[in-house]
N, C-alpha and C positions, 0 to 999 in steps of 0.2 A: 504494500500500500504506500503510495507516494506521499511523503510529508511535504506540505506546501511551503514550509519554511525554507526548503532547499531551492525553491523557485521564485522567491520574492526578495527584493532588495532590502526589506526590513528584517529579513531572516526570522519571521514569525509566521504562524499558521499551522493548523493541524492537518490531519490526513484527508486526502481526496478518496472518495469511494471508488472512483475509476479515474484513470489518468491516461491520456493519449497524446503522443507526439504526432503532429500532422505536418508532413514535409512538402506537400504540394496541394493544388486545388482539389484534386479528386480525393485525396486523403482527408482534407478538411471537411468536405461535404459528406463523405462516408462516415466520419466520426460523429458528425452532427446527427445524421439520420439514424445511426446505430443507437444513439442516446434516447431516441424516441421522445416520450413526453416527460422524461426525468429532467431535473435541473441540469443546466449546462453553464459552465464558467469558461469563457475564452480568455487565455492569457498569452502574453508575448514575453517581454522581459520581466514581468512581475514587478515593475518599478512604480506603479501607481495604484497599488492595492494593499489593503490591510485585511487579512483573512483571520477569522476567529480561531481561537485555540481549539475549538471543537472541529475545525476543518470544514469540508464541503461535502454534503451528502448528495452527490450527483457525479457528473462527468466533467472533469477538467480537461480542456483541449488546449494544448500549447502549440501555437502556430509558429512554424519555423521556416516557411518558404521564403526565399530571398532572391529569386531570379530577377535580373535587371535587363530591361529592353530600352534602347534609346534611339532617337532619330534627331539628327542635327541639321538645321537649316541656317545658312549664313544670315538670313534676314530675320526669321521668326524666333531663332534661338534653339534651345534643346527641349525635346519632349522625352521625359524619362518615366518609365513605368517600372515600379519596384514591388516585389512581393512583401506582404504585410509582416512577415517574420524577420525581415532584415533589421539589424540594429540601427536605430535612427542616426546616431552620431557617425557610425561607419558610412552610412549613406551620404551624410553631409560632406564628410571627408572625400569620398569618391567623387562627388559632384564638383568639388573645388579642384581636385587633382585633374579632372577632365576639362577644366577651363570654364566652368559654369559659375555664375554668381547669383546670389539671392538668399541662400540658406545659411550664410555664414554666421548671422547673429543668433541662429537657433542651434549653434554648436553646443555639444555637451549635455543636451537635454536627454535624460535617461529614457530607455524604453525602445519600442520597435516602431517601424513605419506605420503599421496598422493602427496603432493607438493615436498617432498624430492627428488625423482628421476627427476622430471621436471627441477628443479633448480640445481640438483646435489649439494645439500647443503654441506658445509664443514667448518671446524674450527680447529685451533690448530694442523695442520699438517695432517689432514685426511679429506677425502670426502666420502659421503655416497655410492658412486659407488663402493668402495672397498668391500662392504658387501652385495650388492644387487645381487641376482641370477636370479630373474624373476620379471617382472612387468605385471600384468594382467590389460588389458584396454578394453574399449568399443570403437571400431572404428566407429565414426559417419558417415564416408563416406561409408564404406562397410556394415554398420549396423550389425556388428558381433563382438564377443569377439575376441581379439587379445592378445596373450601373448608374451612378448618380453624377450629374454635372455639378460644377461648383455651386451654382445657384440652388440646385435641389438639396444640397447639403445643409442649407440654412445655417451657415456659420455665424456665430456671435462670440462674445468674449468667453473663452473656455467652454464653449458649447457648440452643439451641432444637432442635426436631425437624428443622427445615430444615438447620441447621448440622450435625446428626448424620447427615444423609443428603445429603451434598454432591452437587450436580449434578442431583439428581432433580427438585426442585420450583423453579419459577420464579415468584417473587412478582409478581402483576399488580396487586393492589389491597389496601389495608389499611383495616379499619373500626375506628374508635375511639369510645369512649363518654366524654364529657367533662362536667364540671359546668358549670352556668351560674353565673357569679359573677366578682367582681373581687378576691377575696381567696384566698390560698393555704390549703392545709391547714397544720397546724403544721410549721414549719421544723425539721427534725431534724439538719441538717448544720451543725456548729459554725462552720466557715469562712464559710458563706453567712450564717448568723445574725449573725456579727460584721460582715460587710460591710453587712448591712441595718440594723445597729445595734439589734438586738433580741435577746432571750434565746432560747436553744434551746427550742422548744416553742411559741413565739408565732407568730402568723400575720402575713402581710405582703401588701401590694397585689401583684397578679399582675404588673402592668406594671413595678413597681419591682424585683420579683424577677428578671424577665427581664433588665432592665438590669444588675443586680448580677451575674448569672451570666455575661453577655457580657463584663463588665469583668474578672471573675476569670479567664475563659478566655483573654482577650487578654493578661493579665499573665503567663500561663503559656505563651504562644506557641501556644495551642490554637485560635486563630481564623485561618483561612486569609487571608493578605494577599499579593496578587500582587507587591507591592513589597518584601516582607520575607522574604528567604530563610530566616530563622530560623523562619518559619511554614510552610515548604514541607515538610510532614510528613504522616504518615498518622494523626495524633493519638497516642494512647497506643499504643506499639508492643507492650507486654506487658500481660497481665491481672494483676490482683492475685491472688497465689496463695492457695488455700484449703488448709490443711494440717491434719494431726491435732493434737490437743492436746499430744501428746508432742513433736512437732516444734516447735510453737509455744513450748513450755517451754524449748527450747534456744536461743531467740533472745535477744539482749540485752534488758535491761529497757526500753530506749527504743523498741523496735520496736512499731509499732501492732498492736493485736489487736482484731478485731471478731468476737465469738462468733456462730456460725451455728446455725440451728435443729437441724442434725443433730449438733451437738457439736463440729464442726470449727471452726477459727479462720481467718478471713481476715486477711491482713497486706498491707502496702503494697509493691508492686513498686518504686515510686519510692524508698522508704526503703531497701529492700534494695540497690538499685543504687547509691545515693549512699554507703551505708555499706560497700560492697564495694570501693571505690576508684575507681569511675567518677565523673567530674566533669562538670558542665555545660561545654560547649565542647570536650570531648575529640573528636578527629577521626580518621578513617581515610580516606585519599584525599580525595575531595570530600564525604564524608559527615561530619556533625557531630552530637554530642549538643546539643540546643537549649541556648542560653545561659539560657533561662528555666525549663526543666523537663526533668529527666533522662529522663522517659518518652517524650519526643518525639525521634525521630531525623530529622535534616533533610538536605535536599540543599543544602548550603551553597556548594558550588563545583563545579558541573557533575559531580556524583557519578554513578557508575554504580550499577546495582542491586546489583552485587556489593559495592561499597563499603559500601552501607547494610546489606546482609546480614552483612558482616564486622564492622561496628561492633556490630550486634545480637548477633552470636555472642560478641563480646568481653564485652559486658555480661552476657550469659547465663552465660558461663564464670566471670566474676568472682563472681557471686552463688552459683553452684554450689560454687565452691571455698571461699568464705567461710562460707556458711550451709547448704550441702547441699540447697538448694532449686532446682529447675529451673523457670525462668520460661517460660511458654507465650506465644507471640506472639498478640496480638489481631488483628494485621494478617494478611490472607490472603496467603500466599506462592505465587506463580504461577511454576513452573519453577525454584524455589529452595528450599533448606532450610537450617536452622541446625545440621545435624548435622556 
């Protein structure tokens, strides 16, 4: 019986009743169909899930397909289709090595290509939805292949049509459109611009930008390192909340505020947590807030899944009590909740 702690970046999680490695499209579909009406959990790198200590009473399917197909046109750029099981950062590296630009600010994000559109991953001023043209899926309800255009994916901040319809669609392949070039678009994220020693709005070499992003993520404990328990996390545990202008007006003057197109305001989950009384290094059982970044909750000392959930609940409650804002987990909770 497979212990899910061996397949997640948090290194917690009990046994799976059934566990299947699916290496290609036909194996993915066969594994889904073989599971019938029993619960199914699809995983890739296991980097964005917190699985209960009791495990998963169903079939866990780990998707490992990673075939890459590409077409390059001197005018329109490069179209790359990549299997959902490919490691995301490896794909970013490959795209840059082949002379393509666009994904460099998304370097170092843990997980697989298949998880990228579900979560609409993003960092340093860009989201993956800017580069996706199609997502090929298996529709478990219709028992058929369904390909989504970018518009049909209904991307929004850390959200998508797939995330809004959990369990129905299994991502098999993702298609990207990238520029040919060795220079970024204008850097809009101040922290990254400072690291690159340029002004906001200036461009930078793609390779140098990737290096800078990886260094920034490492400094925050957001790069997985097998020898560093302070990096045994699922990345940012909470999403940055988007609130009404009225709620934003109640926040202290120093709280970050990023106006959104719909009139709402996005603020910083990390700022809210730190200013609610939670500190780097705070612990509950074997779980600990990263010593580098309060948004990362880590398995510091043989934590249980419940330890991590309790620490997350404490941070959530502190922010609720102090600012009246409920933080929403970015990590997928399997068999657990923060209520």
